[in-house]
BAFI-3210 file (N, C-alpha, C; in Angstrom, 3 decimals, decimal comma, padded with zeros to 6 digits):
// residues 85
n [1|2|3|4|5|6|7|8|9|10|11|12|13|14|15|16|17|18|19|20|21|22|23|24|25|26|27|28|29|30|31|32|33|34|35|36|37|38|39|40|41|42|43|44|45|46|47|48|49|50|51|52|53|54|55|56|57|58|59|60|61|62|63|64|65|66|67|68|69|70|71|72|73|74|75|76|77|78|79|80|81|82|83|84|85]
n.u [-068,649|-066,060|-065,128|-062,536|-060,819|-057,582|-054,708|-051,515|-048,433|-045,313|-041,714|-039,880|-037,997|-038,835|-041,368|-042,411|-041,891|-043,481|-046,013|-046,121|-046,107|-048,529|-050,292|-050,235|-051,791|-054,840|-056,942|-056,598|-056,888|-055,524|-056,501|-055,749|-052,795|-050,457|-047,836|-045,952|-047,939|-050,386|-053,581|-055,701|-058,051|-059,371|-060,697|-062,068|-062,658|-063,191|-063,016|-060,731|-059,079|-058,674|-057,150|-054,863|-053,907|-053,401|-051,377|-049,448|-048,854|-047,881|-045,510|-043,815|-040,755|-039,933|-042,455|-043,939|-046,176|-049,548|-052,770|-056,060|-058,883|-061,608|-064,054|-066,085|-068,346|-070,827|-071,982|-070,674|-070,781|-071,827|-071,389|-074,218|-074,028|-072,440|-073,986|-075,554|-078,234]
n.v [002,396|004,288|007,482|009,701|012,586|013,933|015,653|015,949|016,469|017,672|017,566|020,256|019,544|017,080|017,452|017,702|015,130|013,556|014,542|013,624|010,840|010,460|011,377|009,318|007,296|005,620|005,708|008,047|011,604|014,692|017,684|020,212|022,179|023,678|025,576|023,265|021,361|018,948|018,522|015,812|013,560|010,455|007,580|004,598|001,049|000,339|001,302|000,254|000,059|002,779|003,428|001,851|002,988|005,605|005,072|004,079|006,367|007,973|006,676|007,373|008,734|011,888|012,669|014,226|014,125|012,803|013,924|013,214|014,706|014,522|011,858|009,706|007,115|005,889|004,022|001,704|-001,688|-003,112|-005,744|-007,277|-007,809|-005,814|-003,607|-001,746|-002,752]
n.w [010,200|011,505|012,496|013,116|014,330|014,389|015,718|014,602|015,922|014,965|014,457|012,987|011,040|010,037|009,111|006,394|005,359|007,028|006,352|003,683|004,113|005,514|003,552|001,695|002,655|002,407|004,287|005,603|005,767|005,149|006,507|007,241|007,699|009,905|011,173|012,867|012,870|011,946|010,863|010,803|009,363|010,191|008,752|009,598|010,224|012,844|016,342|017,425|015,171|014,648|016,894|016,419|014,021|014,938|016,809|015,072|013,544|015,622|016,156|014,121|012,913|014,055|014,861|017,535|019,139|019,195|019,111|019,949|018,669|018,026|018,001|016,415|016,620|016,308|014,575|015,039|015,894|018,883|021,214|022,595|025,300|026,214|026,540|028,983|031,210]
ca.u [-067,545|-065,634|-064,409|-061,849|-059,900|-056,409|-053,674|-050,179|-047,395|-044,073|-040,531|-039,849|-037,157|-039,521|-042,737|-042,785|-041,883|-044,664|-047,159|-046,104|-046,493|-049,964|-050,985|-050,246|-052,696|-056,225|-057,870|-056,231|-057,007|-055,004|-057,469|-055,091|-051,478|-050,047|-046,607|-045,566|-049,141|-051,147|-054,916|-055,954|-059,267|-059,202|-061,903|-061,664|-063,741|-063,449|-062,234|-059,415|-058,304|-058,277|-056,055|-053,676|-053,423|-052,837|-050,102|-048,492|-048,427|-047,086|-044,196|-043,003|-039,637|-040,266|-043,746|-043,745|-047,393|-050,795|-053,877|-057,383|-059,739|-062,973|-064,149|-067,483|-068,398|-072,192|-072,333|-069,937|-071,661|-071,375|-071,980|-075,357|-073,644|-071,752|-074,978|-076,138|-079,701]
ca.v [003,302|005,123|008,664|010,418|013,633|014,025|016,627|015,350|017,469|017,165|018,413|020,994|018,881|015,904|017,836|017,370|013,669|013,035|014,882|012,700|009,502|010,503|011,555|008,058|006,345|005,789|005,975|009,322|012,806|015,914|018,758|021,500|022,178|024,973|025,414|021,852|020,588|018,430|018,065|014,625|012,797|009,008|006,779|003,215|000,107|000,163|002,155|-000,378|000,466|004,169|003,390|001,290|004,012|006,693|004,593|003,993|007,741|008,434|006,027|007,894|009,611|013,301|012,949|014,453|013,678|012,698|014,291|012,948|015,875|014,008|010,431|009,346|005,666|005,440|002,884|000,512|-002,683|-003,591|-006,977|-006,916|-007,903|-004,580|-002,565|-001,892|-002,915]
ca.w [009,927|012,621|012,025|014,187|013,889|015,251|015,399|014,673|016,184|014,358|014,440|011,722|010,037|009,501|008,808|005,007|005,213|007,728|005,502|002,542|004,599|005,805|002,286|000,940|003,310|001,957|005,391|006,222|004,946|005,765|006,307|007,430|008,329|010,436|011,939|012,803|013,218|010,818|011,232|009,991|009,593|010,024|008,539|009,859|010,474|014,275|017,242|017,550|013,994|014,869|017,875|015,757|013,095|015,751|017,356|013,961|013,266|016,761|016,140|013,025|013,256|013,967|015,481|018,968|019,810|018,443|019,993|019,396|018,816|018,066|017,691|016,196|016,420|016,567|013,726|015,444|016,517|020,177|021,713|023,445|026,716|026,546|026,757|030,321|031,287]
c.u [-067,303|-064,834|-063,805|-061,021|-058,785|-055,545|-052,336|-049,185|-046,059|-042,905|-040,452|-039,040|-037,812|-040,942|-043,180|-042,834|-043,105|-045,921|-047,239|-046,588|-047,994|-050,759|-051,095|-051,243|-054,139|-057,184|-057,601|-056,413|-056,464|-055,998|-056,865|-053,710|-051,170|-048,855|-046,140|-046,727|-049,868|-052,482|-055,307|-057,298|-058,959|-060,572|-061,481|-062,888|-064,119|-062,629|-060,842|-058,520|-057,824|-057,093|-054,765|-053,062|-052,773|-051,491|-049,036|-047,964|-047,513|-045,678|-043,290|-041,908|-040,062|-041,626|-043,509|-044,978|-048,539|-051,921|-055,200|-058,273|-061,197|-062,985|-065,623|-067,559|-069,798|-072,600|-071,608|-070,861|-071,030|-072,059|-073,097|-075,023|-072,897|-072,710|-075,629|-077,656|-080,355]
c.v [004,169|006,283|009,364|011,535|013,742|015,202|015,946|016,491|016,893|018,110|019,066|020,270|017,648|016,200|017,400|015,866|013,038|013,338|013,925|011,312|009,451|010,577|010,291|007,043|006,631|006,180|007,309|010,470|013,989|017,033|020,143|021,281|023,599|024,746|023,967|020,955|020,180|017,938|016,965|014,017|011,338|008,391|005,322|002,355|-000,004|001,156|001,576|000,014|001,905|004,221|002,892|002,324|005,157|006,306|004,504|005,383|008,239|007,841|006,535|008,811|011,066|013,658|013,086|014,067|013,584|012,958|013,977|014,144|015,441|012,569|010,066|007,866|005,108|004,244|001,603|-000,424|-003,169|-004,908|-006,595|-007,007|-006,632|-003,448|-002,774|-002,013|-001,701]
c.w [011,156|012,035|013,234|013,569|014,921|014,810|015,644|014,841|015,755|014,623|013,060|010,649|009,408|009,013|007,405|004,790|005,871|006,924|004,307|002,964|004,841|004,500|001,448|001,490|002,927|003,074|006,090|005,244|005,741|005,460|006,502|008,022|008,790|011,350|011,792|013,211|011,948|011,357|010,253|010,374|009,284|009,797|008,651|010,158|011,947|015,084|017,448|016,377|014,126|015,838|017,234|014,809|013,857|016,334|016,276|013,607|014,377|016,766|015,017|013,551|013,047|014,531|016,980|019,776|018,807|019,431|019,299|019,711|018,904|017,583|017,607|015,854|016,594|015,721|014,131|016,210|017,814|020,493|022,681|024,931|027,169|026,891|028,132|030,263|031,913]
res [m|v|i|a|s|i|v|v|n|c|t|s|d|q|f|e|e|i|k|k|w|i|g|k|k|n|e|l|e|i|v|q|t|m|d|q|k|i|a|v|v|i|e|a|d|s|t|e|s|v|a|v|i|s|e|e|i|n|s|l|n|g|v|t|s|v|e|i|v|s|h|f|f|e|d|e|i|f|n|s|s|d|i|p|n]
***
C-alpha cells in the first residue's frame, strides 16, 4: 500500500464540484478544506497509481495545481536489480 497526501488548488467557481468528485473516489479522502485548497489523502497500490490519480485530479476543470505533500511507499516491492549493492 502506498499512501500520499496532496493539496489540490482550485478556482472558487469549481471548488464544490471538485470536492464532490474527490469524495466519490474510494482511494481518496478529503481531510481538510480551506479557501480554494483541498487536502487529500491517496491510498493506492503503487507509486504509479498515485501519479495517475494526481494527474487525473490535475486535469479536472477548475484545478489550478496539485502539490504532493508527502509520499510513503515502504511496502512497495522493488525488483532486486533496483537495489544498489
